[in-house]
C-alpha positions as CSV (number, residue, x, y, z in Angstrom):
1,M,57.8,-16.6,9.0
2,H,60.0,-15.1,12.1
3,E,58.2,-13.3,14.8
4,P,59.5,-11.8,18.0
5,G,58.7,-13.5,21.3
6,N,58.9,-12.3,24.9
7,T,62.1,-13.1,25.9
8,T,65.4,-12.1,25.1
9,Q,68.9,-13.2,24.3
10,W,72.5,-11.7,24.3
11,H,74.2,-12.6,21.1
12,K,78.1,-12.0,21.1
13,I,78.8,-10.1,17.2
14,D,81.9,-9.4,15.6
15,P,82.2,-6.0,13.7
16,G,85.3,-6.6,12.7
17,D,88.1,-3.8,13.4
18,L,85.1,-0.8,13.1
19,E,86.7,2.4,13.2
20,V,85.1,5.3,14.9
21,G,82.5,7.3,12.9
22,L,81.4,3.9,10.6
23,I,78.9,1.7,10.4
24,T,78.4,-1.7,9.1
25,T,75.9,-4.6,9.1
26,V,76.1,-8.1,11.1
27,V,73.7,-11.1,11.5
28,A,72.5,-12.3,14.8
29,G,69.7,-13.9,16.2
30,G,68.2,-14.1,13.0
31,R,68.1,-10.7,12.2
32,A,70.3,-8.3,10.2
33,L,71.8,-5.6,12.5
34,A,73.2,-2.0,11.9
35,I,76.2,-1.7,14.4
36,S,77.4,1.7,14.6
37,R,80.6,2.8,16.6
38,T,80.6,6.9,17.6
39,A,82.6,8.9,20.1
40,E,79.6,8.1,22.7
41,G,80.4,4.0,22.1
42,W,78.6,1.8,20.1
43,G,74.9,1.3,18.4
44,A,72.8,-1.3,17.2
45,L,69.6,-0.6,15.2
46,D,67.3,-3.0,12.9
47,N,69.2,-3.1,9.6
48,H,65.3,-2.1,8.0
49,C,65.0,1.2,7.9
50,P,61.3,2.1,8.8
51,H,60.6,4.2,6.1
52,Q,61.0,1.7,3.1
53,G,63.3,-1.2,4.3
54,G,66.6,0.6,3.1
55,P,69.9,-1.5,4.7
56,L,70.9,1.1,7.3
57,G,74.2,-1.0,7.5
58,D,75.0,0.2,4.2
59,G,74.6,4.1,5.1
60,E,77.2,6.3,6.5
61,I,77.1,8.2,9.8
62,D,77.4,12.1,8.9
63,D,79.3,14.7,10.7
64,R,76.2,15.7,12.8
65,G,76.8,12.2,13.8
66,W,73.3,10.4,12.5
67,V,72.9,7.4,11.0
68,I,72.0,8.2,7.0
69,C,70.1,5.5,5.2
70,P,71.6,4.9,1.6
71,W,68.2,4.8,0.2
72,H,66.7,8.0,0.9
73,G,68.6,9.8,3.2
74,Y,66.4,9.4,6.4
75,E,68.2,10.2,9.3
76,Y,68.3,8.3,12.9
77,D,70.2,8.5,16.1
78,P,72.9,5.7,16.1
79,A,72.1,4.7,19.7
80,T,68.3,5.3,20.3
81,G,66.9,5.0,16.5
82,A,65.0,8.6,17.1
83,P,64.8,10.6,14.2
84,P,65.3,14.3,14.1
85,A,62.7,16.7,15.8
86,G,59.4,16.6,13.8
87,Y,59.9,13.1,11.9
88,G,57.8,10.1,12.9
89,D,60.1,7.4,11.6
90,N,61.8,5.7,14.4
91,A,64.4,2.6,14.1
92,S,64.2,-0.1,16.2
93,C,67.3,-0.3,18.4
94,F,68.8,-2.7,21.0
95,A,71.1,-2.6,24.0
96,I,74.6,-3.6,23.2
97,E,77.5,-3.9,25.4
98,E,81.2,-4.2,25.5
99,R,82.7,-6.7,27.6
100,E,85.9,-8.5,28.0
101,D,85.7,-11.2,25.5
102,G,83.7,-9.3,22.9
103,L,80.6,-7.2,21.9
104,Y,77.2,-8.5,22.6
105,V,73.7,-7.4,21.8
106,E,70.1,-8.3,23.3
107,L,68.2,-9.2,21.0
108,P,64.1,-10.9,21.1
109,V,64.3,-14.4,20.9
110,M,62.7,-15.4,17.5
111,E,59.6,-17.4,17.2
112,D,58.9,-19.6,14.0
113,R,55.2,-19.0,12.8
114,P,53.9,-20.3,9.8
115,S,53.2,-17.3,7.2
116,I,50.5,-17.0,4.8
117,M,52.8,-18.0,2.0
118,D,53.5,-21.2,3.5
119,Q,49.8,-21.8,4.3
120,M,49.5,-21.2,0.2
121,V,52.4,-23.7,-0.5
122,D,51.1,-26.3,1.9
123,V,48.2,-26.2,-0.6
124,M,50.2,-26.3,-3.9
125,T,52.2,-29.5,-2.7
126,D,49.4,-31.4,-1.2
127,W,47.8,-30.8,-5.2
128,G,51.2,-32.3,-6.1
129,V,53.0,-29.8,-7.4
130,D,56.5,-31.0,-6.7
131,T,58.6,-28.6,-9.1
132,V,59.3,-24.5,-9.1
133,F,61.4,-22.8,-11.7
134,G,61.9,-19.3,-10.8
135,M,63.8,-16.4,-9.8
136,V,64.2,-14.8,-6.1
137,G,63.9,-11.4,-6.0
138,H,63.0,-8.3,-3.5
139,S,59.2,-8.7,-4.6
140,N,58.7,-12.4,-3.8
141,L,61.1,-13.0,-0.7
142,G,58.1,-13.9,1.3
143,L,56.9,-16.6,-0.9
144,A,60.7,-17.6,-1.6
145,E,61.1,-18.7,1.7
146,A,58.0,-20.9,1.9
147,L,59.5,-22.5,-1.0
148,Q,62.6,-23.0,0.8
149,H,60.7,-24.5,3.9
150,A,59.1,-26.9,1.6
151,E,62.1,-28.0,-0.5
152,E,63.6,-28.4,2.8
153,D,60.5,-31.1,3.8
154,G,61.3,-32.7,0.9
155,R,57.8,-31.8,-0.6
156,L,59.0,-29.7,-3.8
157,R,62.1,-29.4,-5.7
158,Y,63.2,-25.4,-6.6
159,F,65.3,-24.7,-10.0
160,G,67.0,-21.1,-10.0
161,I,66.9,-20.1,-13.5
162,R,69.0,-17.2,-15.1
163,H,65.9,-15.9,-17.2
164,E,62.2,-15.6,-16.2
165,G,61.3,-16.6,-19.8
166,A,63.1,-20.1,-19.5
167,A,61.3,-20.9,-16.2
168,A,57.9,-20.8,-18.0
169,F,59.5,-22.8,-20.7
170,A,60.7,-25.3,-18.4
171,A,57.1,-25.3,-16.4
172,S,55.7,-25.8,-19.8
173,G,58.1,-28.7,-20.9
174,Y,57.1,-30.4,-17.6
175,A,53.5,-30.0,-18.3
176,K,54.1,-31.3,-21.8
177,L,55.8,-34.2,-20.8
178,T,53.7,-35.5,-17.8
179,G,50.3,-33.5,-17.9
180,K,50.7,-32.5,-14.6
181,P,51.6,-28.7,-13.9
182,A,54.7,-26.9,-12.3
183,A,54.7,-23.7,-11.1
184,C,56.9,-20.9,-12.6
185,F,57.7,-18.2,-10.3
186,A,58.7,-14.4,-10.7
187,I,59.2,-10.5,-9.5
188,A,57.1,-7.9,-10.0
189,G,57.0,-5.5,-13.1
190,P,59.7,-7.2,-15.7
191,G,60.0,-10.6,-13.9
192,A,56.3,-11.2,-14.3
193,T,56.3,-10.0,-18.0
194,N,59.1,-12.0,-18.7
195,L,57.1,-15.2,-18.1
196,L,54.2,-14.1,-20.7
197,T,56.0,-16.2,-23.7
198,G,56.3,-19.2,-22.1
199,L,53.0,-19.3,-20.5
200,W,51.7,-18.3,-24.1
201,D,53.1,-21.6,-25.0
202,A,51.4,-23.6,-22.6
203,K,48.1,-22.0,-23.3
204,V,47.8,-22.4,-26.8
205,D,49.1,-26.4,-26.8
206,R,46.9,-26.6,-23.6
207,V,49.1,-28.0,-20.6
208,P,48.8,-27.1,-17.3
209,I,51.2,-24.5,-15.4
210,L,51.0,-22.2,-12.4
211,A,52.4,-18.7,-12.4
212,L,53.6,-17.1,-9.3
213,T,54.3,-13.6,-9.3
214,G,55.0,-10.9,-6.8
215,Q,53.8,-7.5,-6.8
216,V,54.6,-4.3,-5.5
217,N,53.3,-3.1,-1.7
218,T,49.6,-2.7,-1.5
219,Q,50.2,0.9,-0.1
220,V,51.8,2.0,-3.1
221,L,49.7,0.4,-5.7
222,G,48.5,2.6,-8.4
223,P,50.5,5.9,-8.4
224,G,53.5,4.0,-10.8
225,A,55.8,3.0,-7.9
226,F,59.2,1.2,-9.1
227,Q,58.5,-2.0,-11.0
228,E,54.9,-1.6,-11.0
229,I,52.8,-3.0,-13.7
230,P,48.8,-3.8,-13.6
231,T,49.8,-7.5,-13.3
232,A,46.1,-8.6,-13.5
233,A,45.5,-7.0,-16.4
234,A,49.0,-7.9,-18.1
235,F,48.2,-11.5,-17.5
236,E,44.2,-11.4,-18.3
237,A,44.9,-12.9,-21.7
238,V,47.1,-15.3,-21.3
239,S,45.6,-17.0,-17.8
240,E,42.5,-18.7,-17.6
241,W,42.1,-17.4,-14.0
242,S,44.1,-15.1,-12.0
243,Q,43.6,-13.6,-8.7
244,T,45.5,-11.4,-6.1
245,V,46.4,-12.6,-2.6
246,L,45.3,-10.2,0.2
247,V,44.4,-12.1,3.6
248,A,44.8,-15.3,4.9
249,E,41.3,-16.3,5.4
250,N,41.0,-17.1,1.6
251,A,44.5,-17.6,0.7
252,S,43.7,-21.7,0.9
253,E,41.1,-21.4,-1.1
254,L,42.8,-19.3,-4.2
255,M,45.4,-21.9,-4.3
256,A,43.3,-24.7,-4.6
257,L,41.0,-22.7,-7.4
258,A,44.1,-22.1,-9.1
259,L,45.1,-25.7,-9.3
260,K,41.9,-26.8,-10.1
261,H,41.6,-24.2,-13.1
262,A,44.9,-25.3,-14.5
263,I,44.4,-29.2,-14.2
264,V,40.8,-29.3,-15.4
265,K,41.1,-26.4,-18.3
266,R,44.6,-27.3,-19.1
267,D,45.8,-23.9,-19.0
268,V,47.5,-21.3,-17.1
269,A,46.3,-20.1,-13.7
270,H,47.9,-17.2,-12.1
271,L,48.3,-15.8,-8.4
272,I,49.4,-12.4,-7.6
273,F,51.4,-11.8,-4.2
274,P,51.7,-8.3,-3.3
275,D,55.0,-7.9,-1.0
276,D,53.3,-6.8,2.3
277,T,50.8,-9.6,2.0
278,Q,53.6,-12.4,1.7
279,N,54.9,-11.0,5.4
280,L,51.5,-11.8,7.2
281,P,51.2,-14.7,9.6
282,G,49.2,-17.5,8.4
283,L,45.8,-18.7,10.2
284,D,46.7,-21.4,13.0
285,D,44.2,-23.7,12.0
286,P,44.4,-23.2,8.0
287,P,41.1,-25.4,6.4
288,P,42.4,-28.3,4.7
289,R,42.0,-27.9,0.8
290,P,42.8,-31.2,-0.6
291,S,42.4,-32.4,-4.4
292,E,40.5,-35.0,-3.4
293,G,36.5,-34.4,-3.8
294,R,37.6,-31.3,-6.6
295,L,38.7,-33.3,-9.6
296,S,36.6,-35.6,-11.3
297,T,37.4,-38.6,-13.8
298,V,38.3,-37.3,-17.5
299,G,37.2,-40.9,-18.4
300,I,34.1,-39.8,-20.4
301,T,32.3,-42.3,-22.1
302,P,30.9,-41.0,-25.9
303,P,27.1,-41.0,-26.5
304,Q,26.0,-44.8,-27.9
305,A,24.4,-42.9,-31.0
306,E,27.8,-41.1,-32.2
307,L,29.9,-44.4,-31.5
308,D,27.4,-46.3,-33.5
309,R,27.8,-44.2,-36.4
310,A,31.5,-44.1,-36.1
311,V,31.6,-48.1,-36.0
312,A,28.9,-48.3,-38.9
313,M,31.9,-46.0,-40.9
314,L,34.8,-48.0,-40.0
315,E,33.7,-51.3,-40.9
316,T,32.9,-50.5,-44.2
317,A,35.9,-48.4,-45.1
318,E,38.5,-50.1,-47.2
319,R,41.5,-47.9,-46.4
320,P,41.0,-46.2,-43.0
321,V,43.6,-44.4,-41.7
322,I,44.3,-43.0,-37.9
323,I,45.5,-39.5,-37.6
324,V,46.8,-38.9,-34.1
325,G,47.2,-35.2,-32.6
326,N,49.3,-34.5,-29.4
327,G,46.1,-35.2,-27.1
328,A,46.4,-38.4,-27.9
329,R,49.9,-38.9,-26.5
330,P,48.9,-40.5,-23.2
331,F,47.2,-43.4,-25.0
332,R,49.5,-44.6,-27.4
333,D,48.9,-48.0,-26.6
334,E,45.1,-48.1,-26.8
335,I,45.6,-46.4,-30.5
336,I,48.5,-49.0,-31.6
337,A,46.4,-51.8,-30.4
338,L,43.2,-50.6,-32.3
339,A,45.4,-49.7,-35.4
340,E,46.9,-53.4,-35.3
341,K,43.5,-54.5,-35.0
342,I,41.9,-53.5,-38.4
343,D,45.1,-52.9,-40.1
344,A,44.6,-49.1,-40.3
345,P,48.1,-47.0,-40.7
346,V,48.9,-44.2,-38.0
347,L,49.4,-40.9,-39.3
348,S,50.1,-38.3,-36.9
349,T,50.7,-34.3,-36.4
350,F,54.3,-33.1,-35.9
351,K,53.4,-32.3,-32.4
352,A,52.1,-35.9,-31.9
353,K,55.5,-37.5,-33.4
354,G,56.6,-40.6,-31.6
355,I,53.3,-41.4,-30.4
356,I,53.6,-44.5,-33.1
357,P,57.0,-45.0,-33.7
358,D,58.1,-45.1,-36.9
359,D,59.5,-48.4,-37.4
360,H,56.0,-49.7,-36.6
361,P,54.9,-51.1,-39.8
362,L,51.9,-49.4,-39.8
363,G,53.3,-45.7,-38.6
364,T,54.0,-43.3,-41.5
365,G,55.7,-40.6,-39.8
366,P,53.8,-36.7,-39.7
367,L,51.8,-35.3,-41.9
368,G,52.3,-31.4,-43.3
369,R,55.2,-29.2,-43.5
370,S,57.6,-31.1,-40.9
371,G,56.2,-34.2,-42.3
372,T,56.8,-37.1,-44.8
373,P,55.6,-37.8,-48.1
374,I,54.8,-41.0,-46.6
375,S,52.0,-39.6,-44.7
376,A,50.8,-37.5,-47.2
377,G,50.5,-40.4,-50.1
378,I,48.8,-42.5,-47.4
379,M,45.8,-40.0,-46.3
380,G,45.4,-39.0,-49.9
381,L,44.5,-42.6,-50.8
382,A,42.3,-42.9,-47.4
383,D,38.3,-43.8,-47.3
384,V,37.8,-42.6,-43.9
385,L,40.3,-40.5,-41.5
386,L,39.7,-41.5,-37.8
387,V,41.0,-38.5,-36.0
388,F,42.1,-38.4,-32.1
389,G,43.0,-35.6,-30.4
390,A,44.2,-33.2,-33.2
391,S,43.3,-29.8,-33.7
392,F,43.3,-29.6,-37.5
393,S,46.0,-26.9,-37.6
394,N,46.5,-25.5,-41.4
395,H,50.5,-26.6,-40.7
396,T,49.3,-30.2,-40.5
397,G,47.0,-30.2,-43.5
398,I,44.4,-32.9,-42.8
399,S,42.4,-33.5,-45.3
400,K,38.8,-32.0,-45.1
401,K,37.5,-33.9,-48.2
402,K,37.5,-37.0,-46.7
403,P,35.1,-38.9,-44.5
404,T,35.9,-38.2,-41.0
405,I,35.3,-39.0,-37.5
406,Q,36.8,-36.9,-34.7
407,V,37.2,-37.8,-31.1
408,D,38.4,-35.5,-28.5
409,F,37.3,-35.3,-25.0
410,D,36.3,-30.9,-25.5
411,R,33.7,-30.4,-27.5
412,M,34.9,-26.9,-28.9
413,M,37.4,-29.2,-30.5
414,L,34.9,-31.0,-32.3
415,G,34.5,-29.7,-36.0
416,K,36.1,-26.4,-34.9
417,F,37.5,-25.0,-38.1
418,H,34.9,-27.5,-40.2
419,P,32.2,-29.8,-40.0
420,V,33.2,-33.2,-39.3
421,D,31.1,-36.3,-40.5
422,V,30.8,-37.9,-36.7
423,P,32.0,-35.7,-34.1
424,V,32.6,-38.3,-31.2
425,W,32.9,-36.6,-27.3
426,G,34.9,-38.8,-25.4
427,E,37.7,-39.6,-23.5
428,I,40.7,-40.9,-26.3
429,G,41.2,-43.9,-24.2
430,V,37.9,-44.9,-23.3
431,T,36.4,-44.4,-27.0
432,C,39.6,-46.3,-28.5
433,G,38.6,-49.4,-26.1
434,L,35.0,-49.4,-27.4
435,L,35.7,-49.2,-30.7
436,A,38.6,-51.8,-30.5
437,E,35.8,-54.1,-29.1
438,R,33.1,-53.6,-31.7
439,L,35.3,-53.7,-34.7
440,T,36.0,-56.5,-36.7
441,P,39.7,-57.6,-37.2
442,R,40.7,-56.9,-40.7
443,D,44.0,-58.3,-42.6
444,R,45.1,-55.4,-45.4
445,P,48.1,-56.8,-46.8
446,E,47.9,-54.3,-49.6
447,V,47.9,-51.5,-47.2
448,L,51.0,-52.9,-45.2
449,A,53.1,-53.6,-48.4
450,D,52.1,-49.9,-49.7
451,V,53.1,-48.6,-46.4
452,A,56.2,-50.6,-46.6
453,D,57.5,-49.7,-50.1
454,R,56.8,-45.8,-49.6
455,K,59.5,-45.9,-46.2
456,A,61.6,-48.1,-48.4
457,R,61.7,-45.2,-50.8
458,W,61.7,-42.4,-48.6
459,R,64.7,-44.0,-46.7
460,T,66.6,-44.2,-49.9
461,E,65.8,-40.5,-50.2
462,K,67.2,-39.7,-47.0
463,A,70.4,-41.8,-47.7
464,R,71.1,-40.0,-50.4
465,R,70.4,-36.4,-48.9
466,A,72.7,-37.6,-46.0
467,E,75.5,-37.7,-48.6
468,L,75.3,-34.3,-49.7
469,V,77.3,-31.2,-48.5
470,D,77.0,-27.3,-49.3
471,P,79.8,-25.3,-51.4
472,Q,81.1,-24.5,-48.0
473,G,81.7,-28.5,-47.6
474,R,78.8,-28.3,-44.5
475,M,77.2,-31.5,-43.9
476,H,73.2,-32.2,-44.8
477,P,71.0,-32.0,-41.7
478,A,69.9,-35.8,-43.2
479,K,73.4,-37.2,-42.1
480,L,73.0,-35.9,-38.5
481,F,69.1,-37.2,-37.6
482,E,70.3,-40.7,-39.6
483,V,73.1,-41.0,-36.9
484,M,70.8,-39.5,-34.1
485,G,68.4,-42.1,-34.8
486,R,70.7,-44.9,-34.0
487,V,72.6,-43.8,-31.0
488,V,69.8,-42.0,-28.8
489,P,68.1,-44.2,-26.3
490,E,65.0,-46.1,-26.4
491,D,63.1,-44.2,-23.9
492,V,64.6,-40.7,-24.8
493,V,62.8,-37.3,-24.1
494,M,63.3,-34.9,-26.9
495,P,62.3,-31.1,-27.1
496,V,62.5,-29.8,-30.2
497,D,63.0,-26.1,-31.3
498,V,61.5,-23.9,-33.9
499,G,63.5,-23.2,-37.5
500,N,65.2,-25.2,-40.0
501,N,66.5,-27.7,-37.3
502,T,62.5,-28.6,-36.9
503,Y,61.8,-29.1,-40.1
504,S,64.7,-31.6,-40.4
505,Y,63.9,-33.5,-37.3
506,G,60.4,-34.0,-38.7
507,H,61.4,-35.3,-42.1
508,Y,64.4,-37.6,-41.3
509,F,64.3,-38.5,-37.7
510,E,62.7,-42.0,-37.0
511,T,61.6,-42.4,-33.1
512,R,61.3,-45.7,-31.7
513,P,59.1,-47.3,-28.9
514,G,59.2,-45.3,-25.7
515,Q,60.3,-42.2,-27.0
516,D,58.6,-38.6,-26.4
517,V,59.0,-35.6,-28.0
518,I,57.9,-32.1,-26.9
519,M,57.7,-28.9,-28.7
520,S,56.2,-25.4,-29.2
521,G,53.1,-26.4,-31.3
522,Y,51.0,-23.6,-31.8
523,L,52.7,-20.7,-30.5
524,G,56.0,-21.6,-32.4
525,S,58.7,-20.2,-30.3
526,I,62.2,-20.2,-31.0
527,G,64.3,-20.6,-28.0
528,F,61.7,-23.3,-26.5
529,S,63.6,-26.4,-26.4
530,F,66.6,-25.9,-24.2
531,P,64.4,-24.7,-21.2
532,A,62.0,-27.1,-22.0
533,A,64.7,-29.8,-21.5
534,L,65.3,-28.4,-17.8
535,G,61.6,-29.1,-17.4
536,A,61.4,-32.4,-19.0
537,W,64.7,-33.5,-17.0
538,A,63.2,-32.1,-13.6
539,A,60.1,-34.2,-14.7
540,T,62.2,-37.3,-14.4
541,R,64.6,-36.2,-12.3
542,G,67.3,-37.9,-14.5
543,A,65.7,-41.4,-14.7
544,R,65.5,-40.7,-18.4
545,K,67.8,-39.1,-20.9
546,V,66.7,-35.7,-22.4
547,V,68.1,-34.9,-25.9
548,S,67.3,-31.4,-26.9
549,I,67.4,-29.8,-30.6
550,S,67.8,-26.5,-31.7
551,G,69.7,-24.2,-34.1
552,D,72.1,-21.8,-33.6
553,G,69.3,-19.0,-33.2
554,G,67.3,-20.9,-31.0
555,F,69.8,-21.7,-28.4
556,G,70.8,-18.2,-28.2
557,Q,67.7,-17.1,-26.8
558,Y,68.4,-19.1,-23.6
559,L,72.0,-20.0,-23.7
560,A,72.4,-18.2,-20.2
561,D,70.8,-21.2,-18.6
562,F,73.1,-23.7,-19.8
563,T,74.6,-22.9,-16.2
564,T,71.3,-23.5,-14.9
565,A,71.9,-27.3,-16.1
566,V,75.4,-27.1,-15.0
567,K,74.4,-26.0,-11.2
568,Y,71.4,-29.1,-10.4
569,E,73.7,-31.4,-12.5
570,M,71.3,-32.1,-15.1
571,D,73.1,-34.7,-17.8
572,I,70.9,-32.7,-20.6
573,T,72.7,-33.3,-23.8
574,H,71.6,-30.4,-26.5
575,V,72.3,-30.6,-30.0
576,L,72.8,-27.7,-31.6
577,L,72.3,-27.1,-35.7
578,N,74.9,-24.6,-36.6
579,N,74.2,-23.2,-39.9
580,D,75.3,-19.3,-38.6
581,E,71.7,-17.8,-39.6
582,L,68.3,-17.9,-39.4
583,G,67.9,-20.2,-42.1
584,K,64.5,-20.8,-42.1
585,I,63.8,-17.0,-42.1
586,S,65.9,-16.7,-45.1
587,R,64.0,-19.5,-46.5
588,E,60.7,-17.4,-46.3
589,Q,62.3,-14.6,-47.8
590,I,63.3,-16.6,-51.1
591,G,60.1,-18.1,-51.2
592,A,58.6,-14.9,-51.2
593,Y,60.5,-13.8,-54.0
594,R,62.3,-10.8,-51.3
595,P,66.2,-10.6,-51.0
596,V,67.6,-12.7,-48.2
597,W,68.4,-9.8,-45.4
598,Q,69.5,-9.8,-41.9
599,T,69.1,-13.8,-41.1
600,S,73.2,-14.1,-40.6
601,L,74.1,-14.6,-37.3
602,V,77.8,-13.9,-35.3
603,N,78.2,-17.1,-33.3
604,P,80.9,-18.2,-30.5
605,N,82.2,-21.7,-30.5
606,F,79.4,-23.1,-28.8
607,A,81.4,-26.4,-27.6
608,D,84.3,-24.3,-26.0
609,F,80.5,-22.1,-24.3
610,A,79.5,-25.3,-23.0
611,R,83.1,-25.9,-21.5
612,N,83.2,-22.6,-20.1
613,C,80.1,-22.8,-18.2
614,G,81.0,-26.5,-16.6
615,G,79.6,-28.7,-19.1
616,E,80.7,-30.7,-22.0
617,G,81.5,-29.4,-25.3
618,F,81.9,-31.5,-28.7
619,R,82.1,-29.5,-32.2
620,V,81.4,-31.5,-35.4
621,T,82.5,-30.6,-38.5
622,D,82.9,-33.8,-40.7
623,P,80.1,-36.5,-40.7
624,D,82.5,-39.2,-40.1
625,D,82.5,-37.8,-36.3
626,L,78.8,-37.7,-35.5
627,E,78.7,-41.1,-34.0
628,E,81.4,-40.7,-31.6
629,A,80.4,-37.2,-30.6
630,L,77.0,-38.0,-29.9
631,T,77.8,-41.1,-28.0
632,A,80.2,-39.6,-26.1
633,A,78.0,-36.7,-25.2
634,I,75.2,-38.7,-23.8
635,A,77.4,-40.9,-22.0
636,V,78.2,-37.8,-19.8
637,K,76.6,-37.7,-16.4
638,G,76.1,-35.2,-13.7
639,K,76.2,-32.5,-15.9
640,P,75.5,-31.2,-19.3
641,S,76.8,-31.8,-22.3
642,L,76.5,-30.0,-26.0
643,V,77.2,-31.5,-29.3
644,E,77.7,-28.3,-31.8
645,V,77.3,-29.6,-35.3
646,I,78.0,-27.7,-38.4
647,V,75.3,-28.2,-41.1
648,S,74.2,-26.7,-44.2
649,A,71.3,-23.9,-44.1
650,R,68.9,-25.9,-46.4
651,D,67.5,-29.1,-45.5
652,V,66.2,-30.4,-49.2
């Protein structure tokens, strides 16, 4: 922040050809000035109206000679800043001189001093938050300046988005890929409420996120000021922890506590910044608030009795299977090593797609509505289920009738919806390693042969579907995902949206080693994938290719933020399945014996849209053109690309 010092300096200013009776705004010495010209001469006032901050330079001089504030009509003498008799507001005025070489104004020399916002952002970056997505506005300018300082110092990267909902989804995508929190940033009122959907996505999928919202001045809180909402109450359900910042004395600790809650609870932490608080000076010597000593290890070793029971069940099992949920994503190597030791097929929830590659001999793909018949059949033959990091969602359909060992570091998740035979409280990586040490190596050639046979039959069926066209001549989605499986990079990050495209991706796309899939799991929010791609790109800084997938309905939710990717030169490739309708909803209406109603969409040419925004666009109607278009789009550097694929509305 800038504070006036005890010395002054004359600054030459250029008000242009300002005529008598007019007023304008100039910037000099680090401040905006309202420069007026009257018959009596020149005047220089602080541009900031002392009433509510209206820009005096945007006002006018009335026929009585008063400067009139454009916001509320307050009156000030253009030379002295004095109001009419009986009023107490005085605008700051400055000496002004007309010299031979131009016009000069005398201003206090502004001295830099860390603000309370700088103090808090220092703590935020010390805790490892290096990425912020948001929108700068009138009730978060002080915090925005502190973020600017941190970016100039190289401590964080700020991405200005077009809609605050995209900021929250981007932060959620960042966290889902890295396990670390990013921040999303908004003004009071509508900016804050626009964050809520993305924050709920992060909350129910249990990833850390830091929400930073402005608020109106404390002096007008309560009566119902412009853009005032009860922000704390609005965020109460979505945030694990929420506090309003009022003074510098505890500001550092509030930021540290926010991040501790986000990281440890894997949840939403929220800080509220009233506009006037953001202008307070920071402490001269703020107390350090490092993360060291505040975060313990997560490597929980399971109790011996539970581990013994799990080993005993697995040792006697003839057809054990391993089921991985998204909580197991950081431990793919340990899980694969365990599976290979005991020849246990690995099934996944849809959120965990890609933890074990589909081309692995023991990988069977996802279970459930977005899954494969391979996994469903293998689970049906199992005699023990070893479940890592899964939540037993009804969409996944993990059998409740099989003997089950469930491993999770969160005790609340163990047997949450129904009893399990052996609930094991432990970190998944640690528990995997201990099980691998104690279990006897097993060769199960008949199991491997069964998996291979089921895969072969499903691939034959997928190939048949890939050649189908609908009555309008549109290709089947299976064709798109068969080609994508060949051309996307080995280490690709793939944010996936909600809708028919999701089912098709789960059914038909086969992952390879090193590929990561992220999605809006429990919330199932349409529009997730492209903003999440912004977050994934920011997390990897372009070191990994990001290929996001959506339908036409999903991309339409946040298509303006394609320009965000252009602005920051993000070489994201977005694959858009265009069927001109909300296809999933049409299917649900048909399935419920209802008429198909209000699911059709009017779309632009999305490839043209991408090019108009400054990116690259490709439109594919012929399956023979898919590989060339996808390859070209993925090869684009320094800007985003979009591949619009005209597909049928059905995927079976």
